[in-house]
C-alpha positions in Angstrom: -12.9 34.0 12.0 -16.5 32.9 11.4 -15.3 30.2 9.0 -12.7 29.0 11.5 -15.3 28.9 14.2 -17.6 27.0 11.9 -14.8 24.5 11.2 -14.0 24.1 14.9 -17.6 23.3 15.6 -17.7 20.6 13.0 -14.4 19.2 14.2 -15.5 19.2 17.9 -18.8 17.4 17.1 -17.1 14.8 14.9 -19.1 15.9 11.8 -16.2 15.8 9.3 -16.8 13.6 6.3 -20.1 13.0 4.6 -22.2 14.9 7.1 -24.4 17.6 5.5 -23.0 20.4 7.8 -19.5 19.5 6.7 -20.6 19.8 3.0 -22.0 23.2 3.7 -18.6 24.4 5.1 -16.8 22.8 2.2 -19.0 24.7 -0.3 -18.9 28.0 1.4 -15.3 28.7 2.7 -14.2 29.3 -0.9 -16.0 32.7 -0.5 -12.7 33.8 1.1 -10.9 33.2 -2.2 -13.8 34.8 -4.2 -13.7 37.9 -2.1 -9.9 38.1 -2.3 -9.9 37.6 -6.1 -12.5 40.3 -6.7 -10.8 42.7 -4.3 -7.4 42.1 -6.0 -8.8 42.7 -9.5 -10.1 46.1 -8.3 -6.7 46.9 -6.7 -4.8 45.7 -9.8 -6.8 48.0 -12.1 -5.9 51.0 -9.9 -2.2 50.4 -10.9 -2.7 49.9 -14.6 -3.7 46.2 -14.6 -1.4 44.1 -16.8 0.3 47.3 -18.1 2.5 47.6 -15.0 4.6 44.9 -13.2 3.0 45.6 -9.8 -0.5 45.7 -11.3 0.2 42.5 -13.2 1.5 40.8 -10.0 -1.8 41.7 -8.2 -3.9 40.7 -11.2 -2.3 37.3 -11.5 -2.6 36.6 -7.7 -6.3 37.6 -7.9 -6.9 35.3 -10.9 -5.1 32.5 -9.0 -7.6 32.9 -6.2 -10.5 32.9 -8.5 -9.1 29.8 -10.2 -8.9 28.1 -6.8 -12.6 29.0 -6.1 -13.6 27.6 -9.6 -11.8 24.3 -8.8 -13.6 24.2 -5.4 -17.0 24.8 -6.9 -16.5 22.1 -9.4 -15.4 19.7 -6.6 -18.5 20.7 -4.7 -20.6 20.0 -7.8 -19.3 16.4 -7.9 -20.4 15.7 -4.3 -23.5 17.9 -4.0 -25.1 17.8 -7.4 -23.9 14.5 -8.9 -23.4 12.6 -5.6 -20.2 11.0 -6.8 -16.8 10.7 -5.3 -14.4 13.3 -6.5 -12.3 11.9 -9.3 -8.6 12.7 -9.7 -7.8 14.2 -12.1 -11.1 16.0 -12.7 -12.3 19.2 -14.3 -11.7 20.8 -10.9 -8.0 20.4 -11.5 -8.2 22.8 -14.5 -8.9 25.5 -11.9 -6.5 24.2 -9.2 -3.5 23.7 -11.6 -4.4 26.8 -13.4 -3.8 28.7 -10.2 -0.3 27.2 -10.1 0.5 28.8 -13.5 -1.1 32.1 -12.5 0.9 32.2 -9.3 4.1 31.6 -11.2 3.3 34.5 -13.4 2.5 36.6 -10.4 5.8 35.9 -8.7 7.7 36.5 -11.9 6.0 40.0 -12.4 6.9 40.7 -8.7 10.6 40.1 -9.6 10.3 42.4 -12.6 8.7 45.1 -10.4 11.5 45.2 -7.9 14.6 44.2 -9.8 17.4 46.8 -9.7 20.8 46.9 -11.3 22.5 47.2 -7.9 20.7 44.1 -6.5 21.5 42.0 -9.6 25.2 43.0 -9.4 25.6 41.5 -5.9 27.5 38.2 -5.9 25.5 36.9 -3.0 22.2 37.7 -4.8 23.4 36.0 -8.0 24.3 32.9 -6.0 20.9 32.8 -4.2 19.1 33.4 -7.5 20.7 30.3 -8.9 20.7 28.1 -5.8 17.2 28.8 -4.3 15.2 27.5 -7.2 17.4 24.4 -7.5 17.1 23.6 -3.8 13.4 23.9 -3.7 12.9 21.9 -6.9 15.3 19.2 -5.6 13.5 19.2 -2.2 10.1 18.7 -3.8 11.4 15.9 -6.0 13.5 13.9 -3.5 11.1 14.2 -0.5 7.8 13.8 -2.4 8.5 12.1 -5.7 11.7 10.0 -5.5 9.8 6.8 -4.5 6.8 7.6 -6.7 5.2 4.7 -8.5 3.8 5.9 -11.7 0.4 4.6 -12.9 0.8 3.9 -16.7 -2.9 3.6 -17.0 -3.5 7.2 -15.9 -0.9 9.4 -17.5 -2.6 12.7 -16.7 -2.7 11.9 -13.0 1.0 11.1 -13.1 1.8 14.4 -14.9 -0.2 16.3 -12.3 1.4 14.5 -9.4 4.7 15.9 -10.6 3.5 19.2 -11.9 1.7 20.3 -8.7 4.7 20.2 -6.3 7.3 21.2 -8.9 5.2 24.1 -10.1 4.6 25.3 -6.6 8.3 25.0 -5.7 9.0 27.2 -8.7 6.6 30.0 -7.7 7.9 29.9 -4.1 11.5 30.2 -5.3 10.6 33.1 -7.7 8.8 34.9 -4.8 11.8 34.4 -2.6 13.9 36.0 -5.3 11.5 38.9 -5.4 11.8 39.3 -1.6 15.6 39.3 -2.0 15.5 42.0 -4.6 12.8 44.1 -2.9 15.3 45.3 -0.2 16.8 47.6 -2.8 13.5 48.8 -4.2 12.4 52.2 -2.9 13.6 51.5 0.6 12.0 48.0 0.8 8.5 49.4 0.3 7.2 46.0 -1.1 9.0 43.8 1.5 5.9 43.2 3.7 3.6 42.5 0.7 6.1 40.0 -0.8 6.7 38.3 2.6 2.9 37.8 3.0 2.8 36.4 -0.6 5.5 33.9 0.2 3.7 32.8 3.3 0.5 32.4 1.3 2.4 30.4 -1.4 3.9 28.1 1.2 0.5 27.5 2.8 -1.0 26.8 -0.6 1.8 24.4 -1.4 1.2 22.6 2.0 -2.6 22.4 1.4 -2.2 21.0 -2.1 0.4 18.4 -1.0 -1.8 17.4 1.9 -4.7 16.9 -0.4 -2.7 14.8 -2.8 -1.3 12.7 0.0 -4.6 12.2 1.7 -6.3 11.4 -1.5 -3.7 8.7 -2.3 -4.1 7.3 1.2 -7.9 7.5 1.1 -7.9 9.6 4.3 -9.3 12.9 2.9 -12.4 14.2 4.7 -14.8 16.9 3.9 -14.2 19.9 6.3 -11.1 18.1 7.5 -7.7 19.7 8.4 -6.9 20.0 4.7 -9.8 22.4 4.0 -8.9 24.5 7.1 -5.4 24.8 5.6 -6.9 25.9 2.2 -9.0 28.5 4.0 -5.9 29.8 5.8 -4.0 30.0 2.5 -6.8 32.0 0.9 -6.9 34.4 3.8 -3.2 35.1 3.8 -3.2 35.5 0.0 -6.0 38.1 0.5 -3.9 39.8 3.2 -1.0 40.0 0.7 -3.4 41.8 -1.8 -4.4 44.2 1.0 -0.7 44.9 1.5 -0.1 45.4 -2.2 -2.9 47.9 -2.1 -1.1 49.8 0.6 2.1 49.8 -1.6 0.1 51.2 -4.6 -1.5 53.9 -2.4 2.0 54.9 -1.1 3.5 55.0 -4.6 0.6 57.1 -5.8 1.1 59.5 -2.8 4.8 59.7 -3.6 4.0 60.6 -7.2 1.6 63.2 -6.2 4.1 64.7 -3.8 6.8 64.8 -6.5 4.4 66.5 -8.9 3.5 69.0 -6.3 7.1 69.9 -5.5 8.0 70.2 -9.2 5.1 72.6 -9.7 
């Protein structure tokens, strides 16, 4: 809420852009991602880290947040330390695109965590498993990339322009699959966590697309609406980690109760 209030003050005073106060906001709001990433690593380790599917889901989400913060710090270094316009692609995209890969791995481990034979036997589920990814990938391509004019002089930028939206459509589709399957997993215990994760992924998708669009149109501003959207995405992603922590605590409590009853 403090960061949102800070952003609202900047917007109300017309300080977005090259103003020093805007630069301060831009350099600091990534602390939301840093906090969420560190919190998530602690939570993931409670559930075995990469040795369990739920633990791996949380770990990959957390590393994705930390990768986002790394990308943001590098972008801030361009503007604050080197006093140059942020290039695209840049070293910051190692962190930003790295988060896309990490979120795909997180969503896939969530699917592994909740998949059940009963859910996979459903004809409706089988159809949705096939159709959802194709619809999202097709939407990303035809809406955002069908009229794309590739720049032969900058192959890496062209690759990233395609990889960002398509990669994000992929992790949203996989997360939707996890939500679909979670209904049959221990009474839907993971439903809330996965719904928050999907919302976070959609916000991240929207923030990255807005950045690419504004960058191409030369309309991106420091502390603009795009950075508020990034802040919101980081916040909701952190909320999903809090929810996963609740799942882990509940599962642990159930295991303790089972052991107690068997004794």
